[in-house]
Backbone as a chain_set.jsonl record, in Angstrom:
{"seq": "MARIRIIEPAAAQGELADIYEELASSRGKPAEVHKIGSLNPASIRDHMNLYMTVMFSHSPLSRAEREMMAVVVSAANECAYCVAHHGDALNHYWRNHDRVSRLAAEGAGLHDLSDRERSLCSYAALVTREPRSLEAVTMHARLRARGLDDRAILDATLVASYFNFVNRIVLALGVELENEAGGYRYD", "coords": {"N": [[-1.29, 30.693, -83.997], [1.062, 32.909, -83.788], [0.569, 36.516, -84.705], [2.856, 38.084, -85.475], [6.048, 37.94, -86.376], [8.136, 36.026, -84.462], [11.288, 35.499, -82.721], [12.778, 32.4, -82.011], [14.071, 30.662, -79.12], [16.465, 28.941, -79.894], [17.553, 30.621, -81.81], [18.203, 32.794, -80.861], [20.095, 35.668, -80.507], [22.874, 37.446, -78.762], [21.479, 40.014, -76.8], [18.923, 39.016, -76.312], [19.213, 36.318, -76.121], [20.483, 36.141, -73.733], [18.39, 37.145, -72.047], [16.377, 34.815, -72.629], [17.763, 32.881, -71.557], [18.007, 33.5, -68.93], [15.055, 33.631, -68.239], [14.617, 30.837, -68.684], [16.406, 29.995, -66.212], [15.195, 31.439, -64.218], [12.386, 30.883, -63.92], [11.843, 28.377, -65.242], [11.447, 28.232, -67.917], [11.292, 29.933, -71.286], [7.975, 31.458, -71.673], [5.405, 31.332, -74.438], [4.34, 34.214, -74.11], [6.486, 35.503, -73.555], [7.969, 35.342, -75.927], [6.773, 36.406, -77.888], [7.789, 39.295, -77.374], [10.203, 39.521, -78.854], [11.298, 40.582, -80.707], [11.69, 43.111, -79.881], [13.376, 42.926, -77.264], [14.056, 44.55, -75.027], [11.792, 44.831, -74.0], [10.787, 42.609, -73.36], [12.13, 42.323, -71.121], [11.646, 44.139, -69.497], [8.902, 43.829, -69.091], [8.715, 41.445, -67.606], [9.959, 42.401, -65.235], [8.266, 43.924, -64.398], [6.077, 41.951, -64.13], [7.319, 40.498, -62.092], [7.101, 42.322, -60.051], [4.783, 42.807, -59.426], [3.548, 40.423, -59.183], [5.004, 38.784, -57.472], [6.398, 40.598, -55.486], [6.689, 41.396, -51.927], [3.754, 41.68, -50.2], [0.255, 42.938, -49.073], [-1.521, 41.179, -50.371], [-1.727, 37.497, -50.826], [0.164, 35.439, -52.569], [-1.605, 33.363, -53.769], [-4.034, 34.812, -53.933], [-3.395, 37.063, -55.633], [-2.993, 35.401, -57.729], [-5.643, 34.224, -58.18], [-6.98, 36.647, -58.98], [-5.64, 37.35, -61.35], [-6.899, 35.233, -62.757], [-9.649, 35.554, -62.645], [-9.88, 38.378, -63.979], [-8.476, 37.385, -66.292], [-10.392, 35.619, -67.568], [-12.675, 37.269, -67.66], [-11.345, 38.827, -69.838], [-11.667, 36.907, -71.634], [-9.295, 35.414, -72.209], [-7.815, 32.792, -73.041], [-5.435, 32.257, -72.951], [-4.097, 33.354, -70.677], [-5.743, 32.496, -68.671], [-5.253, 29.684, -68.561], [-2.387, 29.562, -68.026], [-2.484, 30.969, -65.403], [-4.143, 29.981, -63.921], [-2.967, 27.226, -63.811], [-0.848, 28.204, -61.593], [-2.365, 29.187, -59.875], [-3.707, 26.847, -59.153], [-1.769, 25.404, -58.086], [-1.352, 26.425, -55.48], [-4.221, 26.245, -54.377], [-4.781, 23.71, -55.319], [-6.594, 22.198, -56.301], [-7.992, 21.727, -59.197], [-10.938, 21.261, -60.25], [-11.975, 23.642, -58.995], [-10.47, 25.82, -59.663], [-11.307, 26.003, -62.409], [-13.855, 26.425, -62.142], [-13.655, 29.027, -60.535], [-12.901, 30.235, -62.964], [-15.027, 29.984, -64.716], [-17.137, 31.258, -62.919], [-16.028, 33.417, -61.513], [-16.534, 36.03, -58.848], [-18.864, 34.787, -57.93], [-18.4, 32.314, -57.166], [-19.274, 30.083, -54.696], [-17.69, 28.96, -52.782], [-15.46, 30.761, -51.886], [-13.741, 32.933, -49.531], [-15.08, 35.991, -47.777], [-13.072, 38.155, -48.042], [-11.863, 36.772, -50.835], [-13.84, 37.061, -52.253], [-14.244, 39.69, -52.557], [-11.933, 40.707, -53.644], [-12.243, 39.38, -56.081], [-14.341, 40.272, -57.156], [-13.571, 43.082, -56.879], [-11.508, 43.16, -59.034], [-12.965, 42.118, -61.636], [-14.331, 44.682, -61.746], [-12.768, 46.537, -61.987], [-11.601, 45.637, -64.77], [-13.853, 45.49, -66.188], [-15.457, 48.14, -65.853], [-13.904, 50.751, -64.805], [-14.009, 53.408, -64.418], [-16.364, 53.823, -62.835], [-18.844, 54.496, -60.547], [-19.094, 52.546, -58.577], [-16.728, 51.434, -58.299], [-15.387, 53.364, -57.231], [-17.039, 53.081, -54.707], [-16.191, 50.426, -54.264], [-13.608, 50.377, -52.824], [-14.563, 51.189, -50.281], [-15.575, 48.635, -49.634], [-13.634, 46.744, -50.089], [-11.635, 47.786, -47.903], [-13.132, 47.308, -45.351], [-13.238, 44.611, -45.381], [-10.611, 44.024, -44.421], [-8.561, 45.048, -45.846], [-6.072, 46.956, -46.369], [-4.596, 50.37, -47.824], [-2.518, 49.912, -49.25], [-2.738, 47.175, -49.996], [-5.17, 47.612, -51.67], [-3.93, 49.043, -53.499], [-2.153, 47.414, -54.648], [-4.054, 45.257, -55.65], [-4.923, 46.391, -57.506], [-3.233, 47.118, -59.035], [-2.447, 44.328, -59.92], [-5.092, 43.552, -61.455], [-5.042, 45.541, -63.396], [-2.651, 44.919, -64.821], [-2.84, 42.466, -65.775], [-4.827, 42.948, -67.456], [-3.534, 44.635, -69.163], [-1.676, 42.828, -70.443], [-3.222, 40.647, -71.208], [-4.488, 42.094, -73.334], [-2.171, 42.075, -74.936], [-1.789, 39.417, -75.649], [-4.131, 38.471, -76.501], [-4.463, 40.49, -79.02], [-2.023, 39.897, -80.463], [-2.41, 37.079, -80.996], [-1.052, 35.102, -79.56], [-0.607, 31.81, -78.749], [-1.403, 28.991, -76.619], [1.177, 26.894, -75.405], [2.286, 24.007, -76.121], [3.254, 22.137, -74.655], [2.313, 22.946, -71.543], [2.984, 24.434, -68.44], [5.459, 23.485, -66.261], [6.404, 25.991, -65.31], [7.947, 28.096, -62.644], [6.317, 28.643, -59.317], [6.634, 29.422, -57.189]], "CA": [[-0.335, 31.112, -84.525], [1.039, 34.196, -83.651], [0.324, 37.169, -85.946], [3.893, 38.556, -86.092], [7.441, 37.118, -86.157], [9.231, 35.804, -83.354], [12.579, 34.594, -82.5], [12.628, 31.312, -81.078], [15.355, 30.68, -78.076], [17.466, 28.365, -80.689], [18.025, 31.352, -83.068], [18.22, 34.149, -80.444], [21.666, 35.883, -79.858], [22.805, 38.53, -77.601], [20.375, 40.854, -75.466], [17.596, 38.266, -76.856], [19.957, 35.145, -76.189], [20.726, 36.34, -72.531], [17.107, 37.088, -71.634], [16.019, 33.746, -72.772], [18.74, 31.92, -70.363], [17.66, 34.182, -67.592], [13.917, 33.154, -67.943], [15.224, 29.573, -68.365], [16.738, 29.908, -65.252], [14.786, 31.702, -63.39], [10.948, 30.479, -64.242], [11.755, 27.159, -65.738], [11.759, 28.127, -69.425], [10.466, 31.143, -71.839], [6.705, 31.181, -72.396], [4.91, 32.363, -75.433], [3.972, 35.237, -73.874], [7.608, 36.091, -73.626], [8.732, 35.032, -76.698], [5.91, 37.376, -78.562], [8.555, 40.71, -77.476], [11.053, 38.95, -79.117], [11.508, 41.654, -81.859], [12.299, 44.167, -78.992], [14.109, 42.25, -76.227], [13.847, 45.468, -73.69], [10.406, 44.872, -73.683], [10.503, 41.239, -72.432], [12.896, 42.149, -69.629], [10.844, 45.537, -68.678], [7.509, 43.29, -68.801], [9.223, 40.573, -66.703], [10.405, 43.422, -63.987], [6.758, 44.538, -64.007], [5.68, 41.024, -63.59], [7.882, 40.011, -60.926], [7.025, 43.165, -58.828], [3.484, 43.102, -59.435], [3.067, 38.842, -58.542], [5.974, 38.203, -56.335], [7.239, 40.861, -54.446], [6.234, 41.548, -50.796], [2.488, 42.542, -50.508], [-0.503, 42.124, -48.444], [-2.226, 39.831, -51.054], [-0.884, 36.514, -51.03], [0.297, 34.925, -54.162], [-3.169, 32.949, -54.219], [-4.853, 35.99, -54.214], [-3.122, 37.348, -56.92], [-3.212, 34.514, -59.108], [-7.069, 34.401, -58.325], [-7.31, 38.081, -59.597], [-5.312, 37.073, -62.6], [-7.856, 33.982, -63.392], [-10.893, 36.377, -63.015], [-9.59, 39.217, -64.953], [-8.299, 36.942, -68.16], [-11.448, 34.927, -67.934], [-13.477, 38.328, -68.229], [-11.503, 39.251, -71.159], [-11.589, 36.148, -72.749], [-8.064, 35.14, -72.731], [-7.705, 31.527, -72.598], [-3.816, 31.623, -72.621], [-3.486, 33.67, -69.394], [-6.592, 31.636, -67.822], [-4.698, 28.46, -68.638], [-1.234, 29.785, -67.196], [-2.452, 31.521, -63.993], [-5.045, 28.662, -63.633], [-1.751, 26.483, -63.34], [-0.334, 28.711, -60.903], [-3.537, 29.286, -58.668], [-3.58, 25.26, -58.623], [-0.16, 25.044, -57.09], [-1.949, 26.893, -54.084], [-5.27, 25.522, -53.949], [-4.775, 22.052, -55.15], [-8.248, 21.632, -56.558], [-8.446, 21.978, -60.611], [-12.372, 22.055, -60.363], [-12.239, 24.791, -58.017], [-10.083, 26.715, -60.307], [-12.284, 25.994, -63.217], [-15.431, 26.979, -61.562], [-13.5, 30.349, -60.689], [-12.747, 31.159, -64.446], [-16.14, 30.223, -65.09], [-18.146, 32.084, -61.924], [-15.58, 34.709, -60.878], [-16.841, 36.249, -57.646], [-20.217, 34.128, -57.626], [-17.942, 31.258, -56.509], [-19.738, 29.892, -53.802], [-16.489, 28.765, -51.236], [-14.791, 32.014, -51.554], [-14.014, 33.704, -48.62], [-15.449, 37.429, -47.873], [-11.903, 38.453, -48.69], [-11.43, 36.865, -51.797], [-14.751, 37.438, -53.237], [-14.325, 40.942, -52.968], [-10.797, 40.888, -54.361], [-12.722, 38.83, -57.221], [-15.427, 41.658, -57.217], [-12.975, 43.888, -57.559], [-10.826, 42.768, -60.441], [-13.725, 42.449, -62.646], [-14.788, 45.758, -62.092], [-11.526, 47.334, -62.934], [-11.55, 44.949, -66.049], [-15.09, 46.036, -66.948], [-16.022, 49.44, -65.536], [-12.823, 51.277, -63.93], [-14.313, 54.674, -63.659], [-17.974, 53.615, -62.507], [-18.876, 54.973, -59.127], [-18.992, 51.296, -58.002], [-15.155, 51.16, -58.493], [-15.178, 53.713, -55.547], [-17.686, 52.432, -53.254], [-15.622, 48.919, -53.973], [-12.695, 50.575, -52.046], [-14.687, 50.784, -48.821], [-15.528, 47.228, -48.999], [-12.096, 45.991, -49.807], [-11.439, 48.14, -46.509], [-14.206, 46.483, -44.686], [-12.521, 43.075, -45.284], [-9.34, 44.051, -43.649], [-7.665, 45.52, -47.06], [-5.599, 48.413, -46.482], [-4.364, 51.168, -48.937], [-1.477, 49.16, -49.843], [-3.603, 45.923, -50.448], [-6.011, 48.059, -52.784], [-3.057, 49.426, -54.883], [-1.674, 45.947, -55.062], [-4.921, 44.356, -56.302], [-5.389, 47.194, -58.408], [-2.042, 46.488, -59.924], [-2.538, 42.85, -60.518], [-5.867, 43.225, -62.291], [-4.276, 46.143, -64.376], [-1.22, 44.333, -65.278], [-3.536, 41.48, -66.419], [-5.572, 43.763, -68.762], [-2.232, 45.223, -70.451], [-1.118, 41.282, -70.955], [-4.484, 40.328, -71.955], [-4.592, 42.482, -74.544], [-0.967, 41.52, -75.881], [-2.005, 37.952, -75.914], [-5.057, 38.476, -77.553], [-4.225, 41.2, -80.251], [-0.842, 39.224, -81.133], [-2.741, 36.094, -81.281], [-0.131, 34.009, -78.764], [-1.142, 30.669, -78.363], [-0.714, 28.373, -75.492], [2.13, 26.106, -75.504], [1.726, 22.403, -76.053], [3.267, 21.616, -73.327], [2.138, 24.126, -70.875], [3.414, 23.946, -67.275], [6.841, 23.718, -65.902], [7.115, 26.985, -64.65], [8.09, 27.817, -61.045], [5.277, 29.661, -58.737], [6.841, 30.26, -55.872]], "C": [[-0.02, 32.526, -84.455], [1.314, 35.383, -84.715], [1.723, 38.025, -86.232], [4.851, 37.512, -85.827], [7.73, 37.001, -84.945], [10.46, 35.01, -83.521], [12.93, 33.685, -81.617], [14.027, 31.211, -80.286], [16.672, 30.127, -79.068], [18.308, 29.467, -81.732], [18.482, 32.664, -82.645], [19.921, 34.288, -80.045], [21.312, 37.277, -79.433], [22.043, 39.027, -76.821], [19.496, 39.506, -75.409], [17.88, 36.867, -75.927], [19.837, 35.039, -74.355], [19.283, 36.087, -71.742], [16.331, 35.744, -71.338], [16.307, 32.882, -71.849], [18.256, 32.348, -69.161], [16.006, 33.659, -67.695], [14.146, 31.655, -67.817], [15.533, 29.451, -66.934], [15.908, 30.171, -64.191], [12.981, 31.416, -63.14], [10.754, 29.197, -64.549], [12.283, 27.051, -67.538], [10.688, 29.64, -70.202], [9.263, 30.75, -72.195], [6.474, 32.126, -73.348], [4.998, 33.811, -75.172], [5.453, 36.444, -73.748], [8.115, 36.229, -75.095], [7.662, 36.109, -77.731], [6.779, 38.531, -78.604], [9.809, 40.31, -77.887], [12.373, 40.101, -80.065], [12.05, 43.101, -81.069], [12.475, 43.407, -77.627], [14.013, 43.302, -75.124], [12.74, 45.345, -73.307], [10.02, 43.563, -72.756], [11.096, 41.739, -70.935], [11.906, 43.271, -68.742], [9.367, 44.665, -68.301], [7.916, 42.435, -67.434], [9.38, 41.381, -65.377], [9.222, 43.698, -63.576], [6.011, 43.335, -63.471], [5.773, 40.299, -62.102], [7.569, 40.836, -59.49], [5.553, 43.09, -58.554], [2.889, 41.198, -58.463], [3.545, 38.522, -57.651], [6.468, 39.037, -55.222], [6.216, 40.856, -52.909], [4.731, 42.456, -51.042], [1.454, 41.881, -49.306], [-1.355, 41.461, -48.614], [-1.049, 38.504, -50.93], [-0.836, 36.156, -52.406], [-0.761, 34.028, -54.416], [-3.805, 34.012, -54.538], [-4.585, 36.78, -55.48], [-3.287, 36.639, -58.356], [-4.65, 34.343, -59.181], [-7.637, 35.706, -59.157], [-6.835, 37.878, -60.862], [-6.104, 36.245, -63.165], [-9.109, 34.967, -63.512], [-10.951, 37.669, -63.759], [-9.059, 38.5, -66.48], [-9.677, 36.251, -68.19], [-12.558, 35.96, -68.437], [-12.979, 38.731, -69.522], [-11.098, 37.914, -72.454], [-10.288, 35.544, -73.066], [-7.478, 33.659, -72.006], [-6.006, 31.068, -72.025], [-3.524, 32.006, -71.309], [-4.271, 32.82, -68.253], [-5.973, 30.164, -67.76], [-2.94, 28.514, -67.255], [-1.487, 29.872, -65.843], [-3.447, 30.502, -63.427], [-4.063, 27.696, -63.003], [-1.443, 26.792, -62.034], [-1.447, 28.817, -59.672], [-3.559, 27.68, -58.147], [-2.783, 24.816, -57.766], [-0.574, 25.57, -55.689], [-2.927, 26.023, -53.728], [-5.332, 23.875, -54.214], [-6.001, 21.386, -55.643], [-8.603, 22.094, -57.853], [-9.951, 22.476, -60.743], [-12.587, 23.391, -59.724], [-11.927, 25.987, -59.036], [-10.714, 26.917, -61.599], [-13.447, 26.889, -63.229], [-14.704, 28.729, -61.346], [-13.61, 30.929, -61.89], [-14.298, 31.307, -65.012], [-17.448, 31.23, -64.236], [-17.648, 33.203, -61.587], [-16.131, 34.738, -58.977], [-17.848, 35.855, -56.989], [-19.701, 32.763, -57.154], [-18.244, 30.859, -55.098], [-18.69, 29.524, -52.485], [-15.253, 29.609, -51.509], [-14.974, 32.52, -50.001], [-14.618, 35.119, -48.63], [-14.588, 38.002, -48.79], [-11.843, 38.354, -50.463], [-12.435, 37.12, -52.919], [-15.129, 38.91, -53.414], [-13.2, 41.286, -53.544], [-11.36, 40.398, -55.944], [-13.3, 39.906, -57.747], [-14.457, 42.859, -58.35], [-11.975, 44.065, -58.976], [-11.606, 42.696, -61.325], [-14.302, 43.663, -62.863], [-14.033, 46.562, -62.597], [-11.258, 46.895, -64.299], [-12.715, 45.563, -66.734], [-15.744, 47.649, -66.964], [-14.972, 50.336, -64.824], [-13.308, 52.721, -63.416], [-15.727, 54.681, -63.235], [-17.84, 53.999, -60.855], [-18.959, 53.499, -58.521], [-17.646, 51.023, -57.54], [-15.176, 52.049, -56.904], [-15.654, 53.357, -54.444], [-16.976, 51.181, -53.001], [-14.514, 49.017, -52.453], [-13.045, 50.268, -50.265], [-14.803, 49.378, -48.432], [-14.529, 46.436, -48.722], [-11.695, 46.742, -48.215], [-12.084, 47.247, -45.161], [-13.81, 44.84, -44.495], [-10.853, 43.105, -45.097], [-8.487, 44.73, -44.652], [-7.217, 46.723, -46.581], [-5.237, 49.372, -47.811], [-3.414, 50.641, -49.639], [-1.799, 47.852, -50.605], [-4.212, 46.37, -51.589], [-4.879, 48.565, -53.911], [-2.706, 47.996, -55.603], [-2.653, 45.325, -56.026], [-5.157, 45.341, -57.478], [-4.19, 47.264, -59.517], [-2.013, 45.382, -60.839], [-3.741, 42.901, -61.654], [-5.533, 44.51, -63.718], [-3.366, 45.468, -65.269], [-1.81, 43.085, -66.461], [-4.385, 42.123, -67.533], [-4.567, 44.215, -69.76], [-1.99, 43.49, -70.974], [-2.249, 40.399, -71.696], [-4.819, 40.725, -73.332], [-3.211, 42.369, -75.845], [-1.251, 40.247, -76.366], [-2.936, 37.958, -76.823], [-5.178, 39.094, -79.046], [-2.915, 40.727, -81.333], [-0.941, 37.963, -81.501], [-1.647, 35.15, -80.564], [-1.399, 33.066, -78.138], [-0.543, 29.873, -77.233], [0.233, 27.334, -75.959], [1.319, 24.794, -75.651], [2.356, 21.859, -75.157], [3.401, 22.706, -72.325], [2.732, 23.422, -69.491], [4.717, 23.753, -67.018], [7.256, 25.051, -65.614], [7.067, 26.647, -63.147], [7.365, 29.027, -60.656], [5.697, 30.136, -57.599], [8.439, 31.515, -55.882]], "O": [[-0.759, 33.336, -85.014], [2.219, 35.232, -85.536], [1.706, 38.685, -87.271], [4.626, 36.459, -85.23], [7.565, 37.998, -84.242], [10.617, 34.066, -84.295], [13.365, 34.007, -80.511], [15.041, 31.665, -80.816], [17.741, 30.737, -79.057], [19.382, 29.24, -82.29], [18.968, 33.518, -83.386], [20.698, 33.477, -79.54], [20.309, 37.985, -79.534], [21.847, 38.296, -75.85], [19.434, 38.959, -74.308], [17.029, 36.39, -75.177], [19.265, 34.121, -73.767], [19.051, 35.123, -71.012], [15.784, 35.479, -70.267], [15.466, 32.167, -71.302], [18.074, 31.495, -68.292], [15.862, 33.022, -66.652], [13.827, 31.189, -66.724], [14.784, 28.662, -66.359], [15.789, 29.359, -63.274], [12.455, 31.823, -62.104], [9.672, 28.687, -64.26], [13.032, 26.29, -68.15], [9.678, 30.153, -69.721], [9.178, 29.792, -72.963], [6.931, 33.267, -73.397], [5.643, 34.56, -75.905], [5.475, 37.672, -73.819], [8.68, 37.278, -75.403], [8.427, 36.65, -78.53], [6.8, 39.062, -79.715], [10.706, 40.8, -77.201], [13.592, 40.273, -80.053], [12.701, 43.982, -81.631], [11.471, 43.369, -76.916], [13.849, 42.741, -74.041], [12.505, 45.743, -72.166], [9.254, 43.49, -71.795], [10.547, 41.53, -69.853], [11.561, 43.16, -67.566], [8.805, 44.905, -67.232], [7.465, 42.753, -66.334], [8.834, 40.883, -64.393], [9.027, 43.739, -62.361], [5.328, 43.501, -62.461], [4.945, 39.809, -61.335], [7.668, 40.421, -58.335], [5.158, 43.327, -57.413], [2.138, 40.994, -57.509], [2.882, 37.942, -56.79], [6.896, 38.536, -54.182], [5.106, 40.323, -52.903], [4.556, 43.462, -51.729], [1.618, 40.8, -48.741], [-2.068, 40.996, -47.725], [0.178, 38.606, -50.947], [-1.65, 36.505, -53.261], [-0.865, 33.869, -55.633], [-4.175, 34.059, -55.711], [-5.482, 37.095, -56.261], [-3.554, 37.024, -59.495], [-5.057, 34.297, -60.342], [-8.638, 35.663, -59.872], [-7.638, 38.241, -61.72], [-6.13, 36.439, -64.38], [-9.543, 35.111, -64.655], [-12.049, 38.054, -64.163], [-9.242, 39.033, -67.575], [-10.156, 36.483, -69.3], [-13.27, 35.691, -69.404], [-13.801, 39.006, -70.396], [-10.557, 37.937, -73.559], [-10.14, 35.14, -74.219], [-6.938, 33.468, -70.916], [-5.537, 30.219, -71.266], [-2.802, 31.264, -70.643], [-3.748, 32.484, -67.191], [-6.292, 29.492, -66.779], [-2.611, 27.885, -66.249], [-0.936, 29.109, -65.05], [-3.356, 30.32, -62.213], [-4.218, 27.338, -61.836], [-1.644, 25.921, -61.187], [-1.133, 28.445, -58.542], [-3.447, 27.355, -56.965], [-2.991, 24.008, -56.86], [-0.024, 25.028, -54.73], [-2.718, 25.122, -52.916], [-5.819, 23.027, -53.466], [-6.329, 20.223, -55.412], [-9.534, 22.9, -57.862], [-10.293, 23.587, -61.148], [-13.496, 24.125, -60.11], [-12.718, 26.896, -59.285], [-10.694, 28.084, -61.99], [-13.845, 27.751, -64.013], [-15.238, 29.629, -61.994], [-14.26, 31.962, -62.051], [-14.761, 32.305, -65.564], [-18.411, 31.762, -64.788], [-18.419, 34.125, -61.317], [-16.106, 33.822, -58.155], [-18.064, 36.197, -55.826], [-20.568, 32.004, -56.72], [-17.468, 31.291, -54.246], [-18.981, 29.835, -51.33], [-14.124, 29.143, -51.355], [-16.039, 32.522, -49.382], [-14.667, 35.521, -49.793], [-14.889, 38.334, -49.937], [-11.796, 39.31, -51.237], [-12.165, 37.327, -54.102], [-16.02, 39.333, -54.15], [-13.313, 42.368, -54.12], [-10.933, 41.002, -56.928], [-12.831, 40.476, -58.732], [-14.471, 43.253, -59.516], [-11.875, 45.048, -59.709], [-11.133, 43.295, -62.292], [-14.788, 43.905, -63.968], [-14.359, 47.299, -63.529], [-10.7, 47.697, -65.048], [-12.55, 46.127, -67.816], [-16.361, 48.175, -67.89], [-15.586, 50.787, -63.857], [-13.081, 53.147, -62.284], [-16.273, 55.779, -63.339], [-16.859, 53.781, -60.144], [-18.712, 53.741, -57.34], [-17.44, 50.432, -56.48], [-15.029, 51.553, -55.787], [-15.045, 53.268, -53.377], [-16.973, 50.71, -51.864], [-14.482, 48.276, -51.471], [-12.434, 49.646, -49.396], [-14.385, 48.884, -47.385], [-14.332, 45.703, -47.752], [-11.451, 45.907, -47.345], [-11.473, 46.699, -44.243], [-14.115, 44.104, -43.557], [-10.059, 42.303, -45.589], [-7.42, 45.053, -44.13], [-8.065, 47.59, -46.366], [-5.702, 48.974, -48.879], [-3.44, 50.924, -50.836], [-1.233, 47.516, -51.645], [-3.974, 45.733, -52.616], [-5.084, 48.417, -55.116], [-2.932, 47.625, -56.755], [-2.248, 44.891, -57.104], [-5.67, 44.84, -58.478], [-4.375, 47.455, -60.719], [-1.711, 45.352, -62.032], [-3.492, 42.362, -62.732], [-5.825, 44.243, -64.883], [-3.478, 45.571, -66.49], [-1.382, 42.863, -67.593], [-4.474, 41.492, -68.586], [-4.738, 44.177, -70.979], [-2.284, 43.23, -72.141], [-2.052, 39.61, -72.62], [-5.272, 40.022, -74.235], [-3.237, 42.509, -77.068], [-0.95, 39.981, -77.529], [-2.701, 37.498, -77.94], [-5.731, 38.553, -80.003], [-2.786, 41.022, -82.521], [-0.046, 37.439, -82.165], [-1.377, 34.215, -81.318], [-2.437, 33.271, -77.509], [0.633, 30.018, -76.902], [-0.022, 26.886, -77.077], [0.135, 24.57, -75.402], [1.839, 20.805, -74.788], [4.449, 23.343, -72.228], [2.929, 22.212, -69.379], [5.284, 23.976, -68.087], [8.462, 25.296, -65.659], [6.582, 25.696, -62.533], [7.491, 30.124, -61.2], [5.229, 31.128, -57.04], [8.683, 32.212, -54.897]]}, "num_chains": 1, "name": "protein.A"}
């Protein structure tokens, strides 16, 4: 159960009601991670703008690569909520629940990742665990060797950083997985 009060969509008024309606229209329904910000509606709108930019805007990284990194970061942070949501999103692309589960458990060690995918997963884990390490600096050279340019490295850093941010909100405020997960739009 959430550790702070939330306003459910049925009780929302004004700006919050409008935001919930926009979420239902654009994403399928508001998620618990949206509702946790209900006491500060502007934070939900800003959060969604950042999410849409990081995860859905034009990028040298595919949507599947971004969702893959989301799973790796969330698993490293032991954020079951985000692993479940973004595992579902990744499965939309991979169409292999077992492989998604193995990614959450093994990260970059998953044997059937491409070199590019493995490098992105390693980078996501490194940004999560040791962002100031020398290895993080040398990791950029490895990413470039896999064909990733500076824009792709920026986007990979944004994905990893965004999920570290969201994982901490979810974990600190006790956001629980919805009883009826799924039903969201992934494209």
